N, C-alpha and C positions, 0 to 999 in steps of 0.2 A: 475608628469605628463609626459607621453612619448610624447604627442603631444599638442601643444598649441591650446587652444580652442578659437575661435572667437565668441563673443556674437552675437546671432541672425542668425547664419548659419542655413541653411535648412538641415535637416537630413532625409535620406530615412528611413522610419519606416515601418517595415513589419506588425506589429500588429497582428491582428487575422488571417491573411492569411498565417502566417508562417506554419501552419499545420492544418489539419482537425482532424483526429483521431489518426494518427500515425506520430510521429515526429522522423525521423531517425529510430532507433530501439526502440523508446519509445512509448508505447501506452498511450494516454491521453484520459481521460474520456470525453464523450460528453454529460454528464448529468449536470444539473444546481445545483448550491448551493441553499439551501432552502431560501425562502424569509426572514426568521427570522435571517439568518446568518449575522453577522456584519463584514464588511470589513473596515479596517482602516490602519493608518500608525503610526509610533512611532518616538519618539525623546527623548532627555534627556537634562536637563538644562545646565549642564556644557559644553555639546557638541555642543550646538547651540546658547546659549544666548549671550555670550560675556559680555560687560559692567561689567567687573570683579570687578571694584571698584567704580561704578557709583551709584549715588542716595542712598547712605547709605548702600550699600551691604557690608557685612563683607568678610574677606578673608576665603577661604576654603583650605583644605589640598592639593588639586591639584594646586591651585594658588601658594602656598608656594613650593611645590615639584618641579614644573617646573621653577619658578622664581629663585630658588636656583641653578638649574643645567639644562640648556637648552638641554644638550646632552641626557636627559632621554627620548626624543622622537626621532624617526627615522630621522625626518627632522629638528630637533632642534626648532620646533615651539610649541606654546601653544594655549590656548583657550581664551586669553584675549579679542579677538573680535569674534572668531569662525564664525558662520553664521550671527552674529549681529541680532539675532532674538529678542533681547530685544528692538531694535528699529524698526525691520521689521516684527513684529508679525502680523500686518494687512495683509501684503503681503503673509505671510505664511498661514493665514486663507483663503485668496483668492485661493491659490494653493490647499488647502484642498477641498475647494468648487468646484473647477474645476475638481479635481480628482473624486469627487462624493462620497467620503467616508462618512460613518455614525459615525465613532469614531476616536478620535485622542488621542494617548497616549503621555503624556509629564510628566516631573517631576518638582517638586518645588525645587528651590535652597534653602536649609535650611538657609544658611547664608544671603540670600537676604531678607528674612523676619525676621530673628533673627540673627543679625550680629555676635554675639559671641556664638550663638547656644543655649542660654538660653532665657527664657521669660522675663528677666529683662528689655530688650529693644526691642520693636517691630518697624520695619522699615516700615512705612506706604507707602512709595514709592514702595517698593517691594510687599506689599499686593495689592496695586492698579494695579500693572502690571499684576498679576495673575487674579484679578477680571476682568480687562478689557479683558484679553484673554478669560476667561470663558464666559463672556457676549457676546463676538463676536462669539464664537463657538455656543452658544445657539441661537443667532440670525440667524445663518446659519444651524440650525438643525443638528449640529455635537455634538455627545456625548463625553465628556471628560473621559479619563481613566487616573487617576492622580497617579503618583508615589511619595511617600514621600521622599524616599532616593535612589538616583542613584549615589552612590560612592563619593559624594562631601561633606564630613564631615566638619563642620566649624573648622577652624584652632585652635581656642581656645579649643575646645573639643578634638582635636587631641593631643594638648599639655598636656591634662590631662590624656593621655594614649589611647585615641581613643577607638576602639572596643576591647581593652584589659582591659578596666576599667568597672567594672559592673555598675558604676554610669551612664554610657552613656545610658543604657537602660531607666533610669528614665528621663534623658534629652530628649530622643527620645519620650517618652510618653507625656511629656509636649508639645513638638513641634507638635506631632500628634493631641493632643487635640485642640491646637490653630488652626491648619489647618482645622480640622473638623468643628470647630465653625465658621471660617471665610469663608470657601469655600463650606461647605457641602451641602448647599441648591442647588448648581449647579452641584454636583458630585454624581453619583450613583454607580460608580465603582472605588475603590481605590486599589493600591498596596502599601504595607508598605516598604519593602526593595527589591531592585533589585539585583539578583544574589549574595546572601551572600557568596556563595562558592568562587566566583571570588575575592570579597573583601578580604576574609581571605587568600586564597592561593597566590594571586598576590601582595597583599599589606602588609600582616603580615607574609607571608611565603616566600617572595621573594622581591627583590628591584625593580621589574618590574613596579609596580603601587604604587601610594601614599598609605600610608606614607613611603613605602620602608623599612619596618622593617622585617628582615629575622629571623623569629622564627618558622621554619618549623617543629621543634620537638613537640612543645606544644602550641605556640602562636596561631597557626591556629585553634586548638581545642577550646581554650579559646574564640577566636574571634567568632567562630560559636555559642557557647553557649550564649554569650551576644547578638548577633544579633537575635537569636531565642527568647530570653526573651524580647528584644525590640519589635520585631514583635508582640509577644503575648500581651504585654502590650498595644500596640496601638489597637490591635483587641478588647481586652476587654473594653478599653475606649470607642471605637465606639459602641460596642454591648450594653453596659450599659447606656451610656449617649446620644448617637446620633441616634442609629438605630430606636428607636420608632418614631422619627419625620422625619428622613431623608430617611429611608428605602433603604439604599445603601448596597453594598457588599464590603468586605475587604478581601484581601488575600496577600500572598507574591509571588514573581516571582522567580522561580528556573530554572536553566539552566543545560543542559547536552547534549552531543552528544548521539546518539543511539550507544550502545556498542554491537556489533555483535560478537558472538563466531567465532573464526578463523576456527574452525573445529567442527565436531560432537563429538569429544572426550569428555569424562566426565570432564577432567581437564580444557579444554578450556571453556566448558559450565559453570563450577563453577567459572572460572576466570571472565567471562563476567558478571555473576550475582554479584560477589564480587565488580567488578568495578562499577556497578550500585548502589550498596549499599554505597560504600565509596564516590562516586562522586555525587550521587543524593539522595539516602536514608539518607545520612548524615543530610540533612535538611528536606526532605519530611517525613521520618519516625517519627520524633518527633511531627510534626504537624498533620499528617493524621492518624498515628497508635499509637503513643506514645513511647517515649524513643528513644535512639540511636539504630540503627540496631544491632542485636545480633553479627553479624560477626565483626563489628567494636569494640564492647566492648571486645570480646574475643581476637582478634588479637592484639589490642593496649595494653591490659592488659598483655598478655603473653610476648610481646616484651619488655614492660616496666620492667617486672620482670627480664627478662634475662639481661637487661641493668643495673640491680642493684638498681632499684628504688623500693621504698616501696609503690608505688601508681601508678595508671594508668595515662599516659599523657593525656588520654581522660577524661575530668572532668565528674564526676558523675552528673547525673540529679537526684535530690531528688524526692521522690514521689509527693511532693507538686509542684515541677517544672514540672514534667511529666504531671500532671493533668492540670497545668496552660497553658502549650503549646499545649497539644493535643486538637484538634477540633477547632483551631483558623483559620478557613478558611470558605469562602463562595463560592469559586471556586478554580480551579487550574490554576495559571498563569505560562506559560511555554515559555522559550526561547530555540529554537531548530534551529541549523544551519546545522549540518553535522552528519556523522557517523564515527565510528572507528571499526577496528577489534581488538579483544582481545584474546591473547593466554596466556597460563599458563607460569609463570616464577617462578623458584625455589626461595624461600625466600632468601633475602639478609642476609649475615652474620650480627650478632649483631655488631654494630659499632656506627657510628654517627646516633642518632635517627632522624627520619624524617617521614613525612606523606607518602611519596612515597614508602618507604620500608615497612611501616605498611600495605599497601594494596597489594604491589607486582604487578604482571601483566605486560605484554608487549603489548603496544598499537601502532598500525600502521594503515596506509591506504592501501587499495588495489590500486596497481599501475594503474589499468584501470579507476579508478574514476577520472573524470575531475577535474583539479586543478583551484583554483581561484588565485588571486594575493597574497594571504597570505597563509602561510604553514599549518595553522590549519583548513582551510576550503576547503572542496571538495564537489563536487556535488554527493550527495547520497540520491536521492529522497525518497527511501523506508524508510529512517530513521524516517521521521515524522509520517508515518502510524504506524510503529512498536512501536514508543515511546508513542503515545497517547493511543494505545491499552494497552501497559504495565501499564501506569498510571491508566487507567480505571479499569483494572483487579486488580492491586495491591492496589491502594489507594481509589478507589471508591469515587471520589471527588464530584460527582453530575454533575458538568459541568467543561469543560476545555476551557481556552482562550489562544490561541497562541499569546503571547505578543511581540515576536521578531522572525524574520526569514528573512534572506537576504544573499546577495552575494557580495563579494569584488572584485573590479578591480582597475585600476589605473586612471580611469576618462573618459572612453569612453562615448561619447554621444549616438552612435548607439550600445548600450550595449546588443547585442543579447544573450550573455552568461547569463546575468541576466534575460532576458525574459525567456530563457529556464529553468533557476532555478525556477522561480516563477511558471511557467506552470507545471513543474514536481512535485514540492512539493505540490502545491495546488491540483493537480490531486490525489495524494496519500492521502492528507487530506480529500478530498471529498469522496474517497472510504472508508476511515475509518468511516466517518459519515454515508454514505448510505448503505454500505455493512456490516460493522462491528458493527454498532449501537453505536458508541462512540459519546457522547454528547459534541461535540466541537461547541461552540456558537459564536466564533469570532476569528479574525485574524488581527493583526497589523503588517504590513511589516516594517522591518528595512532597510532603514529608509526613512523619507520624503526627507531629504536633505543630500548632501555630507557634513558630519559634522566632528568634531574633534574626531578621533578614538584613544584616550588615548595614549599609548606608540607609536602607529603608526603615531601620528600626523595627517597630511592630506595626507599621502602617500597611504592610503587605502581608497577607495571610496565605499560606500554602498548605496548611495541615489538613489531615483527615479528621483530626480531633481538635476542637476549639479549646484554646487556653485563655482564661480570663487573667490578663496580665495586670489588672487593677486589684485583683484579689490576693491577699497575703498567702492564700493556699494554692494559688495558681490553678484554680479549679479547671478540670478537664471535662468537656462535654462532647458527645458524639455528634458529628455532622452527617448529613445525608450521604456525602461521598464516602465516609467511613463505613456506613452500613452497606452501600453499594459494593465497595471494594471487598468487604467481608464476604458478601455473597459470591463475588467473582472467585475469590480464593477457595471458597467451599465447593463451588460447582464447576470451576474452571470454564465457565460459560459467561458471556458478556450480555446475553439477552435472557428472556424469560424461560426459553427452553432451547436446548441444543440438540443437534443430530448426533447420534453415537455411531 
């Protein structure tokens, strides 16, 4: 925090009067979102709940990762308490109700209901926590969007090899079956795994995230295959055992920046498409089209051969596995924050095998794009429109749900940069819906609260609601962006007045 925040201060909020149709050099649409469009906010269990060892909860791999070495976060802090939402869930629902949102995305802590990750022991206190939350949401006419896995693998399963062990897909299937049976009558939209690419690249190809295993040459590809099989197993369990009675929808959530070619040259155009395939198609292609993207198969196989291997570091998907994974979706769950420029980069010399050399490319940001407080996130509002069009054209998923989108700062209450971010991105999203005909059905802003942001700890804030993490009460305070989003939800309009 650059400035200490005093609870209860009055903040000047510009809200809808910030602009009418043109904000600076940006044109913001004055049309309304369709009445059927669902506005919401998002969170994740490890990032908000706290109560890391209370009421029978088991240890997860992030608990162990940060307890072993506090320096793994920027500020040396962990999520043992986080936003204390395990105890303050009623207050969180009141905030949701005041925001006026119709949907709330949250995740279940696998180790809170299954302490060791297996169904050998069910923790009833954890089950009751989620049932109470679901019933409170239902009482306030807020639809839940529930994620089964948001990066917090039970530590016991991590010790068995985590997402490098094929057996974890079976454990995930058992966990999913239990969750569907316990909570399914309250849930009509599920996501299985959140951002599998991030789990694999940051946790199994780098020491940045838990479990901190750097196997960038081949472990990342093994991790991807097992997470895809786990997702498919959960989808098939729902489809065969629960869909007839519960009538819900299940998919996975994928993330990517929009990758914009740096120039009109053929090499840059090809590089941008290759980046989309390696960074997005890696998971989307098997689910929506079947098998790995061809460019991945060819490039990894070629480089593996030159490295002296008799096999590709990208594990083959058998015909049975291709058929099992393909079509395991009911919508497209998308996390989109920013955009990047992509230019051609000559292939690295054969040396140390790694994912980055497999795909090549030079990624960078346009210097004119406004910066957030974190280096990976810049304001690139056209990115969301281009990306949902790309998904619609390439994968034809039927419907798209934007499950995360948000802006990082260091904790400002009068957070006008975040207001601008939401206004610009939502304007582009609405144009994709109304002008391009893309069937985007909902949007959950990241995030409801200033929560624990993984390796950044609490140094990066993305919430609509400020949380004082130095206060034992974890006091919540509205930000300008929260009030702006509240008005957008109420009016379905991004500016002061809209045409009808």
